[in-house]
Backbone of each chain as ProteinMPNN parsed JSONL, in Angstrom:
{"seq_chain_A": "XXXXXXXXXXXXXXXXXXXXXXXXXXXXXXXXXXXXXXXXXXXXXXXXXXXXXXXXXXXXXXXXXXXXXXXXXXXXXXXXXXXXXXXXXXXXXXXXXXXXX", "coords_chain_A": {"N_chain_A": [[3.293, 6.817, -6.893], [4.577, 9.29, -7.363], [5.034, 10.333, -4.709], [6.63, 8.441, -3.595], [9.043, 8.747, -4.955], [9.457, 11.526, -4.485], [9.786, 11.357, -1.944], [12.434, 9.971, -1.744], [13.916, 11.297, -3.276], [14.492, 13.799, -1.32], [15.442, 12.358, 0.493], [18.031, 11.426, -0.864], [19.341, 14.097, -1.099], [19.15, 14.934, 1.268], [21.169, 13.706, 2.887], [23.34, 14.476, 1.215], [23.196, 17.076, 2.448], [23.817, 16.531, 5.034], [26.324, 15.691, 4.847], [27.735, 17.902, 4.106], [27.188, 19.558, 5.882], [28.426, 18.494, 8.051], [31.047, 18.585, 7.585], [31.541, 21.195, 6.7], [30.78, 22.873, 9.193], [28.188, 24.956, 10.381], [29.099, 26.976, 8.034], [28.359, 25.298, 6.081], [25.795, 24.707, 6.187], [24.485, 27.422, 5.929], [25.476, 27.53, 3.108], [24.376, 25.192, 1.566], [21.564, 26.087, 1.629], [21.379, 28.824, 0.647], [22.261, 28.108, -1.793], [20.032, 26.238, -2.751], [17.922, 27.739, -2.458], [18.475, 29.99, -4.205], [18.508, 28.028, -6.521], [15.583, 27.038, -6.276], [14.115, 29.111, -7.0], [15.061, 29.405, -9.421], [13.971, 27.529, -11.293], [11.435, 27.775, -10.542], [10.794, 30.051, -11.947], [11.18, 29.044, -14.329], [9.206, 27.57, -14.749], [9.282, 25.183, -14.23], [7.274, 22.594, -12.299], [7.552, 20.286, -10.618], [6.81, 18.609, -8.053], [8.622, 16.628, -6.899], [11.318, 17.856, -7.443], [11.132, 20.342, -6.275], [9.637, 20.154, -3.713], [10.609, 18.019, -3.019], [13.651, 17.205, -3.582], [15.08, 19.816, -3.24], [13.723, 20.626, -1.078], [14.529, 18.797, 1.114], [17.358, 19.382, 0.668], [17.537, 21.871, 1.775], [17.384, 23.732, 5.136], [15.38, 24.911, 7.755], [15.538, 24.023, 10.441], [17.888, 23.291, 10.877], [19.537, 25.77, 10.3], [18.285, 27.138, 12.842], [19.51, 25.596, 14.703], [22.396, 26.262, 13.895], [22.576, 29.085, 14.755], [21.789, 29.277, 17.17], [23.913, 27.816, 18.464], [25.886, 29.764, 17.958], [27.814, 32.496, 19.396], [27.864, 36.479, 19.804], [28.442, 39.002, 17.565], [28.447, 37.227, 14.977], [26.199, 35.494, 15.08], [24.253, 37.456, 14.796], [24.822, 38.107, 12.047], [24.783, 35.821, 10.891], [22.54, 34.805, 10.715], [20.97, 37.37, 9.532], [21.997, 37.121, 6.85], [21.067, 34.337, 6.0], [18.408, 34.807, 5.945], [18.003, 37.11, 4.251], [19.573, 36.799, 2.371], [18.525, 34.379, 1.108], [15.908, 34.618, 0.545], [16.195, 36.709, -1.244], [17.956, 35.196, -2.742], [16.245, 33.475, -4.17], [14.724, 35.513, -5.32], [16.191, 36.414, -7.047], [16.962, 34.654, -8.963], [14.209, 33.577, -9.769], [14.25, 36.147, -11.458], [16.057, 35.357, -13.603], [15.519, 33.434, -14.73]], "CA_chain_A": [[4.676, 6.844, -7.126], [5.282, 10.418, -7.202], [5.475, 10.378, -3.442], [7.902, 7.751, -3.481], [10.154, 9.627, -5.537], [9.59, 12.817, -3.604], [10.9, 11.266, -0.235], [13.735, 9.382, -2.261], [14.753, 12.759, -3.525], [14.807, 14.515, -0.106], [16.359, 11.544, 1.368], [19.108, 11.761, -0.9], [19.773, 15.601, -0.744], [19.499, 15.384, 2.827], [22.605, 12.849, 2.92], [24.323, 15.482, 0.909], [23.356, 18.299, 3.163], [24.565, 16.232, 6.258], [27.744, 15.517, 4.644], [28.511, 19.361, 3.704], [27.38, 20.224, 7.385], [29.647, 17.686, 8.971], [32.597, 18.839, 7.024], [31.849, 22.377, 7.107], [30.12, 23.386, 10.071], [27.846, 26.444, 10.066], [28.932, 27.289, 6.584], [27.883, 24.104, 5.062], [23.982, 24.914, 6.353], [24.358, 28.514, 4.811], [25.71, 27.265, 1.652], [23.322, 24.629, 0.91], [20.187, 26.94, 1.697], [21.659, 29.763, -0.213], [22.322, 27.267, -3.089], [18.932, 25.662, -2.862], [16.852, 29.124, -2.612], [18.53, 30.359, -5.553], [17.841, 26.958, -7.407], [14.189, 26.712, -6.724], [13.759, 30.325, -7.597], [15.183, 29.664, -11.423], [13.118, 26.154, -11.495], [10.128, 27.999, -10.505], [10.776, 30.901, -12.927], [11.031, 28.249, -15.865], [7.635, 26.932, -15.176], [9.503, 23.412, -13.595], [6.461, 22.576, -11.133], [7.915, 19.043, -10.345], [7.137, 18.635, -6.705], [9.981, 15.872, -6.82], [12.384, 18.614, -7.36], [11.057, 21.46, -5.502], [9.675, 20.138, -2.306], [11.664, 16.712, -2.642], [14.841, 17.178, -3.649], [15.44, 21.081, -2.755], [13.265, 20.405, 0.463], [15.489, 17.862, 1.806], [18.642, 19.885, 0.956], [17.664, 23.201, 2.59], [16.735, 23.42, 5.99], [15.271, 25.762, 8.643], [16.312, 23.87, 12.199], [19.771, 23.206, 10.797], [19.937, 27.227, 10.601], [18.363, 27.662, 14.081], [20.669, 24.873, 15.546], [23.74, 26.815, 14.276], [22.413, 30.103, 15.36], [21.798, 28.978, 18.843], [25.295, 27.752, 18.913], [26.854, 31.015, 17.861], [27.789, 33.871, 20.473], [28.418, 37.143, 19.535], [27.584, 39.469, 16.436], [28.411, 36.317, 14.113], [24.898, 34.94, 15.342], [23.063, 38.53, 13.64], [25.304, 38.299, 10.504], [24.404, 34.622, 10.032], [20.599, 34.907, 10.452], [20.743, 38.239, 8.79], [22.651, 36.276, 5.809], [20.571, 33.499, 5.527], [16.906, 35.232, 6.078], [17.951, 38.049, 3.497], [20.238, 35.838, 1.34], [17.747, 33.046, 1.012], [14.843, 35.067, -0.242], [17.234, 37.747, -2.326], [18.624, 34.271, -3.906], [15.228, 33.216, -4.871], [13.862, 36.272, -6.096], [17.365, 36.45, -8.122], [17.008, 32.984, -9.585], [13.11, 33.958, -10.736], [14.477, 36.87, -12.42], [17.305, 35.303, -14.323], [14.758, 32.434, -15.489]], "C_chain_A": [[5.412, 8.027, -7.024], [5.542, 10.642, -5.748], [6.675, 9.619, -3.135], [9.23, 8.458, -3.816], [10.585, 10.945, -5.072], [10.632, 12.69, -2.608], [11.945, 10.68, -0.727], [14.663, 10.532, -2.439], [15.378, 13.363, -2.349], [15.612, 13.77, 0.288], [18.122, 11.754, 0.796], [19.867, 13.128, -0.911], [19.979, 15.823, 0.586], [20.666, 14.691, 3.369], [23.788, 14.146, 2.292], [24.44, 16.883, 1.714], [24.229, 17.833, 4.419], [26.006, 16.078, 5.94], [28.714, 17.158, 4.42], [28.369, 20.044, 4.996], [28.46, 19.696, 8.26], [31.192, 18.034, 8.613], [32.997, 20.372, 7.049], [30.67, 23.02, 7.993], [29.868, 24.69, 10.036], [27.634, 26.966, 8.616], [28.219, 26.843, 5.427], [26.21, 24.268, 4.824], [23.602, 26.297, 5.55], [24.184, 28.508, 3.398], [24.765, 26.542, 0.95], [21.662, 25.371, 0.767], [20.425, 27.755, 0.952], [21.383, 28.993, -1.805], [20.662, 26.741, -3.418], [17.731, 26.653, -3.221], [17.27, 29.303, -3.993], [17.822, 29.528, -6.73], [16.09, 26.941, -7.873], [13.651, 28.005, -7.262], [13.786, 29.805, -9.423], [14.186, 28.651, -11.702], [11.528, 26.778, -11.745], [9.645, 29.204, -11.761], [10.706, 30.359, -14.28], [9.801, 27.637, -15.499], [7.758, 25.259, -14.646], [8.484, 23.369, -12.245], [6.784, 21.322, -10.75], [8.324, 19.242, -8.65], [8.192, 17.887, -6.208], [11.362, 16.361, -6.45], [12.223, 19.414, -6.203], [10.893, 21.024, -4.06], [10.241, 18.706, -1.979], [13.386, 17.152, -2.437], [15.739, 18.525, -2.856], [14.903, 21.416, -1.206], [14.17, 19.617, 1.316], [17.122, 18.948, 1.824], [18.741, 20.85, 1.521], [17.247, 22.936, 4.067], [16.828, 24.818, 7.157], [16.034, 25.275, 10.186], [17.517, 23.73, 11.71], [19.94, 25.032, 11.09], [19.764, 27.325, 12.093], [19.333, 26.766, 14.607], [22.118, 25.709, 15.478], [23.686, 28.181, 14.841], [22.453, 30.027, 16.844], [23.002, 28.575, 19.364], [26.498, 28.383, 18.645], [26.378, 31.803, 19.131], [28.115, 35.049, 19.584], [27.692, 38.122, 18.116], [27.898, 38.282, 14.984], [26.998, 35.703, 14.106], [23.752, 36.227, 14.119], [23.495, 38.33, 12.378], [24.771, 36.705, 9.836], [22.635, 34.55, 9.836], [20.174, 36.126, 9.461], [20.788, 37.643, 6.965], [21.77, 35.527, 5.316], [18.999, 33.923, 5.086], [16.993, 36.031, 4.462], [18.514, 37.279, 2.149], [19.299, 34.845, 0.441], [16.81, 33.628, 0.0], [15.553, 36.076, -1.447], [17.465, 36.392, -3.437], [17.52, 33.634, -4.67], [14.594, 34.184, -5.715], [14.949, 36.616, -7.271], [17.092, 35.334, -9.179], [15.415, 33.102, -10.51], [13.31, 34.954, -11.595], [15.531, 36.631, -13.609], [16.637, 34.063, -15.211], [14.118, 33.179, -16.779]], "O_chain_A": [[6.598, 8.041, -6.697], [6.553, 11.331, -5.61], [7.616, 10.091, -2.497], [10.203, 8.657, -3.089], [11.713, 11.422, -5.186], [11.675, 13.294, -2.361], [12.833, 10.873, 0.103], [15.781, 10.715, -1.958], [16.602, 13.477, -2.275], [16.708, 14.268, 0.547], [19.1, 12.057, 1.479], [21.08, 13.11, -0.703], [20.751, 16.653, 1.067], [21.154, 15.168, 4.394], [24.796, 14.561, 2.865], [25.416, 17.633, 1.695], [25.168, 18.514, 4.833], [26.844, 16.348, 6.8], [29.915, 17.394, 4.547], [29.146, 20.938, 5.332], [29.198, 20.337, 9.008], [32.213, 17.782, 9.253], [34.113, 20.841, 7.272], [29.73, 23.616, 7.467], [30.71, 25.554, 9.793], [26.575, 27.286, 8.077], [27.734, 27.367, 4.424], [25.547, 24.073, 3.805], [22.684, 26.363, 4.732], [23.353, 29.05, 2.67], [24.283, 26.974, -0.097], [20.832, 25.122, -0.107], [19.544, 27.704, 0.093], [20.546, 29.276, -2.662], [20.234, 27.003, -4.542], [16.829, 26.442, -4.032], [16.583, 28.862, -4.914], [16.996, 29.917, -7.555], [15.512, 26.88, -8.958], [12.681, 27.924, -8.015], [12.915, 29.834, -10.292], [13.386, 29.044, -12.551], [10.715, 26.503, -12.628], [8.553, 29.269, -12.326], [10.279, 30.999, -15.242], [9.393, 26.995, -16.467], [6.88, 24.397, -14.616], [8.798, 24.004, -11.238], [5.715, 21.006, -10.229], [9.333, 19.678, -8.096], [8.765, 18.281, -5.192], [12.218, 15.877, -5.71], [12.969, 19.303, -5.23], [11.725, 21.354, -3.215], [10.32, 18.293, -0.822], [14.054, 17.335, -1.42], [16.722, 18.384, -2.129], [15.423, 22.172, -0.385], [14.456, 20.13, 2.398], [17.799, 19.158, 2.831], [19.859, 21.115, 1.964], [16.722, 21.838, 4.251], [17.812, 25.515, 7.402], [16.828, 25.937, 10.855], [18.361, 24.252, 12.437], [20.479, 25.425, 12.124], [20.769, 27.553, 12.766], [20.248, 27.423, 15.102], [22.856, 25.885, 16.447], [24.699, 28.551, 15.435], [23.158, 30.74, 17.558], [23.293, 28.842, 20.53], [27.653, 28.015, 18.859], [25.291, 31.859, 19.705], [28.67, 34.738, 18.531], [26.537, 37.911, 17.746], [27.461, 38.689, 13.908], [26.606, 35.373, 12.986], [22.966, 36.017, 13.194], [22.643, 38.35, 11.49], [24.464, 36.48, 8.665], [21.878, 34.274, 8.905], [19.222, 35.994, 8.692], [19.894, 37.735, 6.124], [21.45, 35.796, 4.158], [18.457, 33.465, 4.08], [16.224, 35.676, 3.569], [17.903, 37.226, 1.081], [19.438, 34.655, -0.767], [16.825, 33.28, -1.181], [15.173, 35.928, -2.608], [17.236, 36.467, -4.644], [17.783, 33.237, -5.805], [13.979, 33.837, -6.723], [14.55, 37.062, -8.347], [17.103, 35.635, -10.373], [15.374, 32.793, -11.7], [12.638, 34.879, -12.624], [15.821, 37.506, -14.425], [17.157, 33.737, -16.279], [13.428, 32.546, -17.578]]}, "seq_chain_B": "XXXXXXXXXXXXXXXXXXXXXXXXXXXXXXXXXXXXXXXXXXXXXXXXXXXXXXXXXXXXXXXXXXXXXXXXXXXXXXXXXXXXXXXXXXXXXXXXXXXXXXXXXXXXXXXXXXXXXX", "coords_chain_B": {"N_chain_B": [[35.546, 6.086, 13.753], [33.876, 3.022, 12.818], [33.538, 1.196, 9.464], [31.074, -0.312, 9.418], [29.27, 1.133, 11.412], [29.414, 3.538, 10.481], [28.32, 3.341, 8.096], [25.501, 2.51, 8.987], [24.742, 5.18, 10.398], [24.511, 6.677, 8.027], [22.4, 5.181, 6.7], [20.408, 5.703, 8.841], [20.044, 8.591, 8.582], [19.262, 8.623, 5.973], [16.692, 7.476, 5.977], [15.349, 8.766, 8.078], [15.415, 11.105, 7.351], [13.577, 10.814, 4.982], [11.443, 10.103, 6.043], [10.639, 12.206, 7.205], [10.474, 14.064, 5.137], [8.376, 13.287, 3.995], [6.197, 13.747, 6.144], [6.301, 16.772, 5.928], [5.221, 17.012, 3.209], [2.747, 15.736, 3.84], [1.593, 17.419, 5.746], [1.399, 20.029, 3.847], [-0.298, 19.237, 2.116], [-2.122, 18.568, 3.385], [-3.118, 20.874, 5.402], [-2.947, 23.152, 3.615], [-0.349, 24.884, 1.424], [0.941, 27.162, 2.617], [0.497, 27.482, 5.705], [0.932, 24.851, 6.382], [3.629, 24.522, 5.609], [5.147, 26.252, 7.533], [3.774, 25.448, 9.886], [5.497, 22.873, 9.875], [8.219, 23.865, 9.817], [8.276, 25.298, 12.029], [7.503, 23.614, 13.908], [9.945, 21.637, 13.638], [11.869, 23.582, 14.019], [11.626, 23.449, 16.901], [11.735, 20.53, 17.897], [14.493, 20.017, 17.152], [15.785, 21.769, 18.568], [15.607, 20.313, 21.206], [16.662, 18.143, 20.735], [19.42, 18.597, 20.143], [19.923, 19.774, 22.585], [20.114, 17.753, 23.955], [21.533, 15.962, 22.776], [21.244, 14.49, 20.706], [21.415, 11.672, 17.885], [22.596, 12.348, 14.55], [20.516, 11.217, 12.861], [18.098, 12.223, 13.823], [18.37, 15.396, 13.978], [19.974, 16.194, 11.583], [18.659, 14.385, 9.88], [15.768, 13.974, 10.522], [14.682, 16.408, 11.22], [16.05, 17.961, 9.601], [15.071, 17.294, 6.805], [12.186, 17.895, 7.285], [11.789, 20.449, 7.664], [12.231, 23.286, 5.517], [14.089, 25.608, 3.977], [14.079, 26.551, 1.215], [11.593, 26.567, 0.429], [10.089, 28.443, 1.867], [11.552, 30.455, 1.501], [11.271, 30.897, -1.324], [8.526, 31.306, -1.507], [8.218, 33.571, -0.186], [9.81, 35.366, -2.205], [8.266, 34.945, -4.755], [5.937, 36.505, -3.577], [7.051, 39.064, -3.207], [8.028, 39.367, -5.862], [5.222, 39.779, -7.102], [4.624, 42.082, -5.657], [3.125, 41.965, -3.456], [3.947, 42.78, -0.91], [3.506, 42.993, 2.249], [2.723, 40.448, 2.859], [4.604, 39.097, 2.024], [6.558, 39.662, 3.828], [5.191, 39.157, 6.253], [4.705, 36.395, 6.429], [7.449, 35.24, 5.94], [8.501, 36.776, 8.578], [6.923, 35.762, 10.722], [7.834, 33.072, 10.374], [10.436, 33.226, 11.048], [10.76, 34.003, 13.508], [8.709, 32.83, 15.439], [9.684, 30.151, 14.583], [12.621, 30.565, 15.912], [11.875, 31.513, 18.52], [10.186, 29.079, 19.343], [12.337, 27.439, 19.162], [14.546, 28.129, 21.292], [13.112, 27.748, 23.431], [12.277, 25.276, 23.636], [15.323, 24.23, 23.964], [15.221, 24.613, 26.269], [13.846, 22.832, 27.448], [15.2, 20.56, 28.975], [16.96, 20.358, 31.868], [20.019, 22.054, 32.207], [22.83, 19.353, 32.82], [21.281, 17.586, 33.121], [21.16, 15.584, 30.947], [22.354, 13.037, 28.538]], "CA_chain_B": [[34.328, 5.158, 13.256], [34.228, 1.868, 11.516], [32.471, 1.232, 8.408], [29.698, -0.595, 9.656], [28.544, 2.068, 12.109], [28.819, 4.756, 9.325], [26.712, 2.759, 7.123], [24.395, 2.653, 9.88], [24.555, 6.28, 10.704], [23.987, 6.861, 6.821], [21.166, 4.822, 6.668], [19.519, 6.103, 9.742], [19.642, 9.571, 8.416], [18.335, 8.588, 4.784], [15.595, 6.991, 6.394], [14.575, 9.646, 8.851], [14.971, 12.191, 6.052], [12.355, 10.375, 4.153], [10.2, 10.358, 7.013], [10.765, 13.832, 7.234], [10.185, 14.789, 3.893], [6.772, 12.754, 3.772], [5.511, 14.617, 7.077], [5.973, 18.01, 5.496], [4.532, 16.563, 2.192], [1.374, 15.627, 4.275], [1.032, 18.546, 6.313], [1.168, 20.601, 3.187], [-1.366, 18.555, 1.392], [-3.517, 18.537, 4.568], [-3.489, 22.146, 5.748], [-2.265, 24.004, 2.805], [0.931, 25.146, 1.37], [1.728, 28.337, 3.386], [0.453, 27.028, 7.167], [1.496, 23.346, 6.498], [5.359, 24.828, 5.619], [5.17, 27.153, 8.49], [3.865, 24.357, 10.784], [6.664, 21.823, 9.775], [9.441, 24.871, 9.995], [8.694, 25.739, 13.334], [8.043, 22.218, 14.624], [11.531, 21.282, 13.358], [13.058, 24.051, 14.977], [11.41, 22.899, 18.123], [12.632, 19.141, 17.962], [16.218, 20.22, 17.096], [16.418, 22.648, 19.862], [15.532, 19.726, 22.3], [17.54, 16.961, 20.299], [20.459, 19.543, 20.558], [20.132, 19.83, 24.151], [19.965, 16.155, 24.466], [22.859, 15.24, 22.467], [20.64, 13.363, 19.982], [22.219, 11.607, 16.678], [22.277, 13.086, 13.221], [19.251, 10.763, 12.027], [17.252, 13.049, 14.506], [18.736, 16.581, 13.517], [20.532, 16.372, 10.126], [17.881, 13.596, 9.008], [14.17, 14.025, 10.816], [14.514, 17.829, 11.426], [16.439, 18.908, 8.29], [14.24, 17.481, 5.783], [10.676, 18.227, 8.058], [11.801, 21.808, 7.53], [12.466, 23.54, 4.097], [14.6, 27.004, 3.797], [13.892, 26.805, -0.029], [10.137, 26.625, 0.008], [9.917, 29.821, 2.44], [12.498, 31.821, 0.602], [10.595, 30.931, -3.012], [7.245, 31.85, -1.005], [8.835, 35.222, -0.075], [10.127, 35.965, -3.322], [7.033, 35.041, -5.262], [5.004, 37.578, -2.986], [7.567, 39.961, -3.246], [7.783, 39.8, -7.039], [3.756, 40.178, -7.383], [4.044, 43.217, -5.066], [2.493, 41.537, -1.958], [5.095, 42.922, 0.277], [3.335, 42.607, 3.554], [2.466, 39.104, 2.898], [6.001, 38.28, 1.944], [7.582, 39.963, 5.303], [4.603, 38.386, 7.126], [5.159, 34.724, 6.45], [8.966, 35.396, 6.617], [8.893, 37.133, 9.946], [6.522, 34.663, 11.204], [8.893, 31.761, 10.492], [11.75, 33.493, 11.685], [10.086, 34.683, 15.15], [8.124, 31.32, 15.857], [10.732, 29.281, 14.723], [13.359, 31.21, 16.933], [11.076, 31.279, 20.054], [10.248, 27.872, 19.586], [13.706, 26.475, 19.19], [14.878, 28.854, 22.344], [12.104, 27.08, 24.552], [12.693, 23.541, 23.725], [16.257, 24.202, 24.445], [15.375, 24.66, 27.717], [13.44, 21.68, 28.263], [15.826, 19.616, 29.73], [18.042, 20.807, 32.968], [21.246, 21.547, 32.44], [23.679, 18.725, 33.693], [20.485, 16.303, 33.187], [21.249, 14.769, 29.97], [23.624, 12.164, 28.588]], "C_chain_B": [[34.684, 3.795, 12.231], [33.515, 1.939, 10.614], [30.905, 0.93, 8.381], [28.705, 0.497, 10.183], [28.361, 3.268, 11.348], [28.01, 4.396, 8.325], [25.619, 2.889, 7.495], [23.92, 4.148, 9.867], [23.955, 6.973, 9.048], [22.562, 6.657, 6.318], [19.987, 5.417, 7.439], [19.086, 7.485, 9.315], [18.676, 9.856, 7.007], [17.074, 8.196, 5.043], [14.606, 7.956, 6.944], [14.233, 10.847, 7.912], [13.784, 12.049, 5.44], [11.097, 10.627, 4.672], [9.835, 11.661, 7.175], [10.232, 14.729, 6.171], [8.479, 14.471, 3.745], [6.046, 13.334, 4.749], [5.265, 15.981, 6.738], [5.123, 18.141, 4.017], [2.968, 16.362, 2.595], [0.926, 16.615, 5.159], [0.51, 19.578, 5.191], [-0.014, 20.191, 2.262], [-2.485, 18.795, 2.284], [-3.95, 19.991, 4.994], [-3.17, 23.389, 5.002], [-0.865, 24.096, 2.844], [1.716, 26.167, 2.695], [1.573, 27.724, 5.007], [1.071, 25.694, 7.255], [3.376, 23.809, 6.454], [5.535, 25.585, 6.982], [5.284, 26.572, 10.121], [5.099, 23.133, 11.036], [8.038, 22.691, 10.32], [9.279, 25.053, 11.52], [8.838, 24.412, 14.499], [9.129, 21.615, 14.604], [12.433, 21.729, 14.373], [12.97, 23.634, 16.531], [12.199, 21.532, 18.591], [13.934, 19.376, 17.566], [16.485, 20.877, 18.386], [16.186, 21.512, 21.103], [16.448, 18.629, 21.953], [19.017, 17.775, 20.27], [20.983, 19.203, 21.69], [20.343, 18.466, 24.966], [20.966, 15.546, 23.813], [22.252, 14.089, 21.681], [21.361, 13.105, 18.731], [21.923, 12.382, 15.458], [21.014, 12.419, 12.781], [18.034, 11.88, 12.487], [17.463, 14.648, 14.088], [19.322, 17.059, 11.95], [19.096, 15.255, 9.45], [16.288, 14.119, 9.119], [13.894, 15.703, 10.367], [14.903, 18.411, 10.028], [15.505, 18.675, 7.04], [12.488, 17.61, 6.226], [10.692, 19.814, 7.707], [12.551, 22.186, 6.053], [12.791, 25.089, 4.092], [14.25, 27.294, 1.917], [12.518, 27.124, -0.391], [9.88, 27.895, 0.417], [10.599, 30.928, 1.548], [11.438, 31.95, -0.898], [9.219, 31.653, -3.041], [7.605, 33.375, -1.17], [9.126, 35.893, -1.257], [8.922, 36.257, -4.338], [6.028, 36.143, -4.936], [5.91, 38.644, -3.483], [7.326, 40.331, -5.036], [6.45, 40.468, -7.852], [3.707, 41.368, -6.456], [3.141, 42.953, -3.779], [3.82, 41.845, -0.874], [4.813, 42.442, 1.722], [3.043, 41.259, 3.644], [3.768, 38.541, 3.252], [6.744, 38.543, 3.401], [6.393, 39.157, 6.405], [4.896, 37.15, 7.586], [6.952, 34.671, 6.853], [9.268, 35.664, 8.082], [7.969, 36.162, 10.933], [6.904, 33.07, 11.66], [10.26, 31.928, 11.493], [11.412, 33.825, 13.227], [9.596, 33.421, 15.946], [9.045, 30.541, 15.796], [12.137, 29.434, 15.763], [12.911, 30.864, 18.437], [10.718, 29.804, 20.562], [11.474, 26.933, 20.175], [14.47, 26.735, 21.021], [14.072, 27.71, 23.288], [12.453, 25.494, 24.468], [14.31, 23.779, 24.15], [16.559, 23.752, 25.745], [14.537, 23.802, 28.657], [13.863, 20.885, 29.026], [17.061, 20.514, 30.502], [19.24, 20.509, 32.662], [22.069, 20.595, 33.439], [22.682, 17.2, 33.617], [20.457, 15.218, 31.864], [22.531, 13.932, 29.603], [24.023, 11.069, 29.278]], "O_chain_B": [[35.452, 3.658, 11.279], [32.636, 2.794, 10.723], [29.954, 1.449, 7.796], [27.63, 0.77, 9.649], [27.36, 3.974, 11.469], [27.134, 5.08, 7.794], [24.697, 3.279, 6.778], [22.817, 4.405, 9.385], [22.985, 7.731, 9.046], [21.794, 7.45, 5.774], [18.873, 5.619, 6.957], [17.914, 7.779, 9.549], [17.812, 10.714, 6.823], [16.227, 8.611, 4.251], [13.439, 8.081, 6.571], [13.144, 11.397, 7.748], [12.986, 12.979, 5.325], [10.078, 11.107, 4.175], [8.673, 12.058, 7.267], [9.699, 15.831, 6.297], [7.597, 15.279, 3.453], [4.923, 13.577, 4.307], [4.213, 16.501, 7.108], [4.488, 19.152, 3.718], [2.062, 16.738, 1.851], [-0.292, 16.64, 5.337], [-0.615, 20.049, 5.356], [-0.618, 21.1, 1.691], [-3.604, 19.168, 1.933], [-5.148, 20.264, 4.922], [-3.111, 24.493, 5.544], [-0.155, 23.673, 3.757], [2.686, 25.931, 3.414], [2.652, 27.494, 5.554], [1.746, 25.444, 8.253], [4.188, 23.364, 7.266], [6.552, 25.129, 7.503], [6.054, 26.81, 11.052], [5.469, 22.656, 12.109], [8.8, 22.196, 11.15], [10.293, 24.924, 12.206], [9.639, 24.184, 15.405], [9.406, 20.956, 15.607], [13.222, 21.173, 15.136], [13.949, 23.503, 17.266], [13.076, 21.488, 19.454], [14.577, 18.374, 17.877], [17.362, 20.496, 19.162], [16.684, 21.918, 22.153], [17.062, 18.131, 22.897], [19.868, 16.921, 20.513], [22.028, 18.6, 21.934], [20.624, 18.228, 26.141], [21.345, 14.481, 24.299], [22.599, 12.924, 21.87], [21.985, 14.066, 18.28], [20.909, 13.08, 15.453], [20.282, 13.224, 12.206], [17.203, 12.317, 11.691], [16.373, 15.159, 13.831], [19.072, 18.118, 11.374], [18.643, 15.628, 8.368], [15.652, 14.561, 8.163], [13.151, 16.119, 9.478], [14.188, 19.205, 9.418], [15.172, 19.615, 6.319], [11.642, 17.384, 5.361], [9.621, 20.379, 7.485], [13.364, 21.41, 5.55], [11.836, 25.859, 4.195], [14.235, 28.468, 1.549], [12.247, 27.836, -1.357], [9.446, 28.658, -0.446], [10.16, 31.977, 1.077], [10.994, 33.005, -1.351], [8.752, 32.317, -3.966], [7.312, 34.137, -2.091], [8.697, 37.041, -1.374], [8.593, 37.383, -4.712], [5.352, 36.666, -5.821], [5.371, 39.255, -4.405], [6.655, 41.276, -5.45], [6.454, 41.277, -8.78], [2.56, 41.811, -6.402], [2.521, 43.864, -3.229], [4.441, 41.011, -0.215], [5.575, 41.703, 2.346], [3.148, 40.849, 4.801], [4.093, 37.849, 4.216], [7.408, 37.677, 3.97], [6.869, 38.571, 7.377], [5.236, 36.809, 8.719], [7.485, 34.162, 7.839], [10.071, 35.002, 8.74], [8.497, 35.856, 12.002], [6.595, 32.296, 12.566], [10.838, 31.183, 12.285], [12.373, 33.766, 13.995], [10.114, 33.095, 17.013], [9.437, 30.067, 16.863], [12.606, 28.438, 16.315], [13.472, 30.143, 19.262], [10.855, 29.372, 21.706], [11.578, 26.135, 21.106], [14.81, 25.821, 21.773], [14.742, 26.812, 23.797], [12.868, 24.779, 25.38], [14.393, 23.115, 25.183], [17.427, 23.041, 26.25], [14.417, 23.824, 29.882], [13.101, 20.369, 29.844], [17.901, 21.188, 29.907], [19.737, 19.383, 32.681], [22.092, 20.845, 34.644], [23.082, 16.075, 33.915], [19.787, 14.185, 31.868], [23.59, 14.07, 30.215], [25.14, 10.59, 29.085]]}, "name": "protein", "num_of_chains": 2, "seq": "XXXXXXXXXXXXXXXXXXXXXXXXXXXXXXXXXXXXXXXXXXXXXXXXXXXXXXXXXXXXXXXXXXXXXXXXXXXXXXXXXXXXXXXXXXXXXXXXXXXXXXXXXXXXXXXXXXXXXXXXXXXXXXXXXXXXXXXXXXXXXXXXXXXXXXXXXXXXXXXXXXXXXXXXXXXXXXXXXXXXXXXXXXXXXXXXXXXXXXXXXXXXXXXXXXXXXXXXXXX"}
């Protein structure tokens, strides 16, 4: 039953991500990744170990492949900036979330 | 886009995202948290590279690849390693994800000869 809830949560948040990325290309992916990474840090810090929320909802909300596709479609210095902001920002965001909890 | 086509797109993304998340969950359960996540993230980058080059629909890009990969999970893994002072481990898994994901994405976009798609 947990597995069903997990995939349903991921499916729902994937639709939210899709909506964000079609409305705001590139920025949308980065924002959902930053928000999802920060949120997973807060949840983990508070001892919430529900796979439905972490692997499901936040796993579906955030994406590595979408970021790769965005970077692949970009040219010039924006590309390095996007990569750096996603990699450093998401890691720092999760860490910040851990500290806040 | 008519409302029925739009509804079908939403349903396709929702169903393929459920499959992507189930595959990630299975991979993590079968080969472990870290290798399972790395495999899914790298595989997702490879599939999306091919999908973008081929002009595939959102069911494959936003749905399957989007849910197969997880940025929040790798970010948490790095943050916890860093917090516990395992700096080399944190950097190693992060670099492996970025470098392998980037390399596989780049290679997969070249699988289709220019002008041979759509």
